[in-house]
DRENTOR-893376 format. One record per residue (C-alpha): residue number from 1; residue in three letters; x, y, z. Coordinates in nm, 3 decimals. Last residue first. Layout:
ATOM guvex kolro      xx      yy      zz
ATOM   NUM   ALA       X       Y       Z
...
This chain:
ATOM guvex kolro      xx      yy      zz
ATOM   315   ARG   4.577  15.201  12.412
ATOM   314   ALA   4.393  15.355  12.116
ATOM   313   ALA   4.713  15.532  12.007
ATOM   312   ILE   4.891  15.195  12.008
ATOM   311   LYS   4.616  15.043  11.795
ATOM   310   ARG   4.618  15.327  11.544
ATOM   309   GLU   4.998  15.315  11.520
ATOM   308   ILE   4.991  14.941  11.457
ATOM   307   ALA   4.725  14.973  11.185
ATOM   306   ASP   4.908  15.252  11.003
ATOM   305   TRP   5.228  15.048  11.041
ATOM   304   ILE   5.070  14.752  10.863
ATOM   303   LEU   4.924  14.973  10.589
ATOM   302   ALA   5.267  15.127  10.534
ATOM   301   ALA   5.428  14.782  10.508
ATOM   300   GLY   5.161  14.676  10.260
ATOM   299   ASN   5.257  14.951  10.017
ATOM   298   VAL   5.035  14.838   9.728
ATOM   297   GLY   5.193  14.927   9.392
ATOM   296   ASP   5.030  14.624   9.232
ATOM   295   PHE   5.314  14.406   9.104
ATOM   294   ARG   5.616  14.556   9.280
ATOM   293   GLU   5.431  14.619   9.607
ATOM   292   LEU   5.285  14.268   9.607
ATOM   291   GLU   5.631  14.116   9.552
ATOM   290   GLN   5.771  14.325   9.839
ATOM   289   LEU   5.500  14.224  10.084
ATOM   288   GLY   5.507  13.851  10.002
ATOM   287   THR   5.608  13.688  10.331
ATOM   286   PRO   5.439  13.572  10.650
ATOM   285   SER   5.654  13.493  10.956
ATOM   284   THR   5.450  13.311  11.222
ATOM   283   VAL   5.088  13.375  11.118
ATOM   282   ASN   5.042  13.182  10.792
ATOM   281   ILE   4.690  13.047  10.743
ATOM   280   GLU   4.724  12.736  10.526
ATOM   279   THR   4.534  12.530  10.264
ATOM   278   LEU   4.222  12.732  10.179
ATOM   277   TRP   4.055  12.601   9.863
ATOM   276   GLY   3.946  12.831   9.578
ATOM   275   ASP   4.176  12.675   9.320
ATOM   274   ILE   4.468  12.684   9.564
ATOM   273   VAL   4.458  12.936   9.849
ATOM   272   ASP   4.736  13.020  10.092
ATOM   271   ILE   4.670  13.278  10.362
ATOM   270   GLY   4.917  13.543  10.468
ATOM   269   THR   4.893  13.724  10.799
ATOM   268   PHE   4.994  14.059  10.948
ATOM   267   LEU   4.774  14.170  11.240
ATOM   266   LEU   4.705  13.846  11.421
ATOM   265   ASN   4.556  14.032  11.716
ATOM   264   ARG   4.338  13.732  11.808
ATOM   263   GLU   4.003  13.910  11.763
ATOM   262   ARG   4.127  14.066  11.439
ATOM   261   LEU   4.226  13.730  11.290
ATOM   260   MET   3.896  13.568  11.394
ATOM   259   PRO   3.691  13.854  11.248
ATOM   258   GLY   3.882  13.840  10.916
ATOM   257   LEU   3.870  13.466  10.849
ATOM   256   ARG   3.519  13.440  10.706
ATOM   255   GLU   3.549  13.764  10.509
ATOM   254   CYS   3.885  13.645  10.371
ATOM   253   ILE   3.726  13.321  10.248
ATOM   252   GLN   3.447  13.523  10.083
ATOM   251   ARG   3.706  13.739   9.907
ATOM   250   GLU   3.872  13.422   9.779
ATOM   249   ARG   3.541  13.295   9.638
ATOM   248   GLU   3.481  13.629   9.466
ATOM   247   THR   3.821  13.602   9.300
ATOM   246   LEU   4.119  13.810   9.410
ATOM   245   GLY   4.383  13.950   9.177
ATOM   244   THR   4.712  13.831   9.029
ATOM   243   LYS   5.068  13.936   8.948
ATOM   242   GLU   5.315  13.649   8.941
ATOM   241   PRO   5.568  13.503   9.184
ATOM   240   ARG   5.779  13.212   9.055
ATOM   239   GLY   5.829  12.916   9.291
ATOM   238   GLY   6.194  12.816   9.320
ATOM   237   VAL   6.216  12.639   9.655
ATOM   236   HIS   6.202  12.939   9.890
ATOM   235   MET   5.935  13.090   9.659
ATOM   234   ASN   5.697  12.816   9.771
ATOM   233   SER   5.510  12.659   9.478
ATOM   232   ARG   5.578  12.294   9.554
ATOM   231   ALA   5.497  12.005   9.318
ATOM   230   GLU   5.804  12.073   9.106
ATOM   229   GLY   5.878  11.941   8.753
ATOM   228   LYS   5.881  12.292   8.606
ATOM   227   ALA   5.900  12.549   8.885
ATOM   226   PRO   5.581  12.598   9.081
ATOM   225   VAL   5.377  12.916   9.026
ATOM   224   ARG   5.323  13.153   9.316
ATOM   223   ASN   5.033  13.393   9.259
ATOM   222   ILE   5.048  13.718   9.451
ATOM   221   ALA   4.766  13.875   9.648
ATOM   220   GLY   4.617  14.202   9.768
ATOM   219   ILE   4.522  14.410  10.071
ATOM   218   PRO   4.288  14.157  10.232
ATOM   217   GLU   4.141  14.277  10.565
ATOM   216   GLY   4.192  14.087  10.893
ATOM   215   ASP   4.422  14.342  11.054
ATOM   214   VAL   4.636  14.337  10.741
ATOM   213   LEU   4.575  14.041  10.511
ATOM   212   ILE   4.802  13.912  10.237
ATOM   211   ILE   4.668  13.652   9.994
ATOM   210   ARG   4.926  13.400   9.872
ATOM   209   LYS   4.787  13.213   9.570
ATOM   208   ASP   4.923  12.871   9.479
ATOM   207   GLY   4.970  12.860   9.104
ATOM   206   HIS   4.887  12.704   8.769
ATOM   205   GLN   5.035  12.365   8.864
ATOM   204   VAL   4.843  12.403   9.192
ATOM   203   ALA   4.531  12.336   8.980
ATOM   202   PRO   4.590  11.963   9.034
ATOM   201   LEU   4.471  11.990   9.398
ATOM   200   TYR   4.604  11.690   9.590
ATOM   199   ARG   4.379  11.577   9.876
ATOM   198   GLN   4.559  11.656  10.197
ATOM   197   ALA   4.784  11.461  10.433
ATOM   196   ILE   4.931  11.609  10.751
ATOM   195   VAL   5.197  11.436  10.955
ATOM   194   PRO   5.185  11.353  11.324
ATOM   193   GLU   5.474  11.455  11.549
ATOM   192   ARG   5.714  11.213  11.717
ATOM   191   ASN   6.026  11.348  11.547
ATOM   190   LEU   6.288  11.285  11.278
ATOM   189   GLY   6.281  10.905  11.270
ATOM   188   SER   5.903  10.904  11.240
ATOM   187   PHE   5.921  11.133  10.936
ATOM   186   MET   6.177  10.906  10.769
ATOM   185   GLU   5.983  10.588  10.845
ATOM   184   MET   5.670  10.759  10.710
ATOM   183   LEU   5.855  10.847  10.390
ATOM   182   SER   5.981  10.492  10.350
ATOM   181   SER   5.631  10.348  10.392
ATOM   180   LEU   5.483  10.595  10.140
ATOM   179   ASN   5.750  10.541   9.875
ATOM   178   PRO   5.575  10.296   9.639
ATOM   177   ASP   5.379  10.563   9.447
ATOM   176   ASP   5.085  10.386   9.276
ATOM   175   PRO   4.809  10.623   9.394
ATOM   174   ARG   5.027  10.933   9.342
ATOM   173   LEU   5.218  11.091   9.630
ATOM   172   HIS   5.316  11.459   9.614
ATOM   171   PHE   5.567  11.523   9.892
ATOM   170   VAL   5.637  11.827  10.110
ATOM   169   GLY   5.946  11.793  10.333
ATOM   168   ALA   6.046  12.159  10.314
ATOM   167   GLY   5.792  12.379  10.135
ATOM   166   GLY   5.898  12.692  10.323
ATOM   165   ASN   5.774  12.563  10.654
ATOM   164   GLY   5.726  12.246  10.857
ATOM   163   TYR   5.504  12.203  11.162
ATOM   162   LEU   5.269  11.928  11.043
ATOM   161   PRO   5.527  11.774  10.814
ATOM   160   LYS   5.394  11.706  10.464
ATOM   159   LEU   5.201  11.455  10.252
ATOM   158   ILE   5.007  11.573   9.944
ATOM   157   ILE   4.764  11.327   9.792
ATOM   156   ASP   4.681  11.179   9.452
ATOM   155   GLY   4.405  10.917   9.471
ATOM   154   HIS   4.139  11.046   9.711
ATOM   153   ARG   3.983  10.737   9.868
ATOM   152   GLN   4.285  10.506   9.831
ATOM   151   ARG   4.512  10.785   9.950
ATOM   150   PHE   4.307  10.827  10.268
ATOM   149   ASP   4.305  10.451  10.329
ATOM   148   ARG   4.685  10.442  10.293
ATOM   147   ILE   4.715  10.741  10.528
ATOM   146   GLU   4.498  10.568  10.786
ATOM   145   GLY   4.716  10.258  10.765
ATOM   144   ILE   5.028  10.470  10.806
ATOM   143   ASP   4.905  10.590  11.146
ATOM   142   ARG   5.086  10.906  11.257
ATOM   141   THR   4.778  11.119  11.188
ATOM   140   ILE   4.633  11.442  11.053
ATOM   139   LEU   4.398  11.398  10.754
ATOM   138   THR   4.260  11.671  10.530
ATOM   137   GLU   3.998  11.697  10.256
ATOM   136   PRO   4.049  12.034  10.086
ATOM   135   THR   3.968  12.341  10.298
ATOM   134   LEU   3.688  12.598  10.306
ATOM   133   ASP   3.416  12.373  10.451
ATOM   132   PRO   3.657  12.254  10.720
ATOM   131   PHE   3.712  12.607  10.861
ATOM   130   ASP   3.843  12.556  11.216
ATOM   129   LEU   4.086  12.300  11.072
ATOM   128   VAL   4.261  12.591  10.899
ATOM   127   LEU   4.427  12.680  11.231
ATOM   126   LEU   4.610  12.347  11.231
ATOM   125   LYS   4.834  12.396  10.925
ATOM   124   GLU   4.943  12.746  11.021
ATOM   123   PRO   4.994  12.682  11.393
ATOM   122   CYS   4.746  12.903  11.584
ATOM   121   ASN   4.810  12.863  11.958
ATOM   120   ARG   5.171  12.981  11.962
ATOM   119   VAL   5.098  13.269  11.724
ATOM   118   TRP   4.795  13.346  11.942
ATOM   117   PHE   4.993  13.397  12.261
ATOM   116   SER   5.274  13.580  12.079
ATOM   115   ASP   5.048  13.842  11.921
ATOM   114   ASN   5.188  13.907  11.576
ATOM   113   VAL   5.321  14.161  11.640
ATOM   112   VAL   5.383  14.225  12.011
ATOM   111   PHE   5.269  14.567  12.141
ATOM   110   ALA   5.470  14.624  12.460
ATOM   109   GLN   5.339  14.650  12.817
ATOM   108   ASP   5.064  14.385  12.816
ATOM   107   ARG   5.267  14.169  12.576
ATOM   106   VAL   5.564  14.156  12.813
ATOM   105   ARG   5.530  13.811  12.976
ATOM   104   ASP   5.377  13.664  12.660
ATOM   103   LEU   5.710  13.737  12.490
ATOM   102   LEU   5.875  13.475  12.710
ATOM   101   HIS   5.607  13.219  12.627
ATOM   100   THR   5.644  13.300  12.256
ATOM    99   SER   6.020  13.237  12.278
ATOM    98   THR   5.953  12.897  12.435
ATOM    97   ILE   5.729  12.804  12.140
ATOM    96   TYR   6.004  12.882  11.890
ATOM    95   GLY   6.255  12.673  12.083
ATOM    94   MET   5.995  12.398  12.122
ATOM    93   ASP   5.956  12.380  11.744
ATOM    92   PHE   5.782  12.591  11.482
ATOM    91   PRO   6.064  12.569  11.234
ATOM    90   PRO   6.021  12.866  11.180
ATOM    89   ASP   6.148  13.207  11.068
ATOM    88   GLN   6.216  13.480  11.321
ATOM    87   ARG   5.962  13.760  11.291
ATOM    86   LEU   5.804  13.834  11.630
ATOM    85   TRP   5.809  14.214  11.604
ATOM    84   ILE   5.819  14.400  11.934
ATOM    83   VAL   5.657  14.743  11.954
ATOM    82   ASP   5.673  15.011  12.225
ATOM    81   PHE   6.006  14.888  12.358
ATOM    80   ASP   6.145  14.940  12.709
ATOM    79   THR   5.930  14.646  12.826
ATOM    78   LEU   6.178  14.422  12.645
ATOM    77   GLU   6.455  14.494  12.894
ATOM    76   VAL   6.766  14.581  12.694
ATOM    75   THR   7.109  14.421  12.671
ATOM    74   ALA   7.327  14.632  12.443
ATOM    73   TRP   7.568  14.582  12.154
ATOM    72   ASP   7.675  14.907  11.994
ATOM    71   GLY   7.512  15.046  11.683
ATOM    70   PHE   7.481  14.856  11.359
ATOM    69   ASP   7.467  14.982  11.002
ATOM    68   VAL   7.259  14.788  10.751
ATOM    67   HIS   7.206  14.761  10.374
ATOM    66   ASN   7.560  14.740  10.240
ATOM    65   GLY   7.557  14.430  10.019
ATOM    64   GLN   7.272  14.565   9.807
ATOM    63   GLU   7.180  14.918   9.907
ATOM    62   ARG   6.825  14.977  10.027
ATOM    61   ARG   6.926  15.148  10.348
ATOM    60   LEU   6.891  15.056  10.712
ATOM    59   THR   6.984  15.185  11.055
ATOM    58   VAL   7.018  14.935  11.338
ATOM    57   PRO   7.034  14.938  11.718
ATOM    56   ARG   7.201  14.623  11.847
ATOM    55   GLY   7.110  14.305  12.030
ATOM    54   THR   7.079  14.140  12.367
ATOM    53   ALA   6.719  14.082  12.468
ATOM    52   TYR   6.574  14.085  12.817
ATOM    51   VAL   6.265  13.950  12.991
ATOM    50   SER   6.205  14.050  13.355
ATOM    49   GLY   6.107  13.872  13.677
ATOM    48   ALA   6.458  13.819  13.811
ATOM    47   ARG   6.591  13.677  13.485
ATOM    46   TYR   6.456  13.586  13.145
ATOM    45   SER   6.651  13.568  12.820
ATOM    44   LEU   6.639  13.636  12.445
ATOM    43   ARG   6.977  13.634  12.265
ATOM    42   ASP   6.905  13.297  12.096
ATOM    41   VAL   6.599  13.463  11.938
ATOM    40   THR   6.808  13.705  11.736
ATOM    39   TYR   6.814  14.076  11.810
ATOM    38   GLN   6.738  14.395  11.620
ATOM    37   PHE   6.672  14.748  11.746
ATOM    36   LEU   6.502  15.017  11.539
ATOM    35   ARG   6.392  15.373  11.626
ATOM    34   HIS   6.073  15.497  11.459
ATOM    33   GLY   6.094  15.812  11.247
ATOM    32   ARG   5.834  15.717  10.991
ATOM    31   ALA   6.097  15.628  10.730
ATOM    30   GLU   6.256  15.397  10.990
ATOM    29   ALA   5.932  15.206  11.030
ATOM    28   GLU   5.898  15.170  10.652
ATOM    27   VAL   6.252  15.031  10.632
ATOM    26   ALA   6.172  14.785  10.914
ATOM    25   ILE   5.858  14.655  10.740
ATOM    24   ARG   6.051  14.613  10.413
ATOM    23   PHE   6.331  14.426  10.592
ATOM    22   SER   6.080  14.198  10.763
ATOM    21   SER   5.917  14.127  10.426
ATOM    20   ASP   6.239  13.999  10.267
ATOM    19   ALA   6.240  14.005   9.888
ATOM    18   ASP   6.454  14.291   9.754
ATOM    17   ILE   6.668  14.314  10.070
ATOM    16   ALA   6.757  13.945  10.075
ATOM    15   VAL   6.835  13.905  10.444
ATOM    14   ASP   7.178  13.814  10.586
ATOM    13   GLU   7.263  14.137  10.773
ATOM    12   ILE   6.923  14.118  10.944
ATOM    11   PRO   7.023  13.805  11.134
ATOM    10   ASP   6.704  13.599  11.190
ATOM     9   MET   6.429  13.791  11.366
ATOM     8   GLN   6.316  13.947  11.691
ATOM     7   PHE   6.274  14.305  11.569
ATOM     6   ALA   6.251  14.573  11.837
ATOM     5   VAL   6.077  14.909  11.788
ATOM     4   ASN   6.093  15.228  11.997
ATOM     3   LEU   5.818  15.444  11.853
ATOM     2   SER   5.800  15.802  11.732
ATOM     1   MET   5.443  15.928  11.690
């Protein structure tokens, strides 16, 4: 099976080839004989009933500083592709949402990964609300009085933007921290969105586990340990990845989530678990494939393409 594959992602020439999951997925596709085309979301357009992307064919190699060759620029109708990867990084703003609406118009003809309709309707920090027994105590609000009451009940809390990513704007507030009012003023000045507050889990100092699921089945995990003096474990902000396994509790969480992920065609996802508590379900641009492959020898990219090829054959 040779497929025509488009990657909607940030510029591929800028990726870190030893860490980026999109790059690893693309390299695996190329090894299987699939043809690759890359475009950025600002080159996506609609006209006269069709959705187009302007981009370039690419060939890849794992050579630092020389990892991509580009073909000629071309404007291509998206229905010409067999597979379209929705892989640009958040923020999950109206620009991101608009791109999912455009991809919705071709998802019956091309296989969109992850499914654009469900990516739009499953923001990472909101999807977990469907599983309140698996999550730490959570509050979503713009009301500073409610946040004060929440902190009074739970002591240490985490406060973060509802649609943020990569650990940006995440604050650990202790009971006597005087900065809550200033933080809320800052958040309110940036946008009109609520914020999310969660009970602080002290075990995060020992790691925030990223569990990778393919078609609803866990294939492995990495533990992300915060840098010294940091409350955030995200690798974007200095978190250190470590080898780890899955506990029985974490397997039970995956069993609960699996049917929902499969039903919604959320084929490549990463869930975040701290001390047995589910904190996020990442569907927009999950990471961790290369770290998992280095630690455990699990070729997650191959498992992803196996699943995609099965689903396309079944169509």
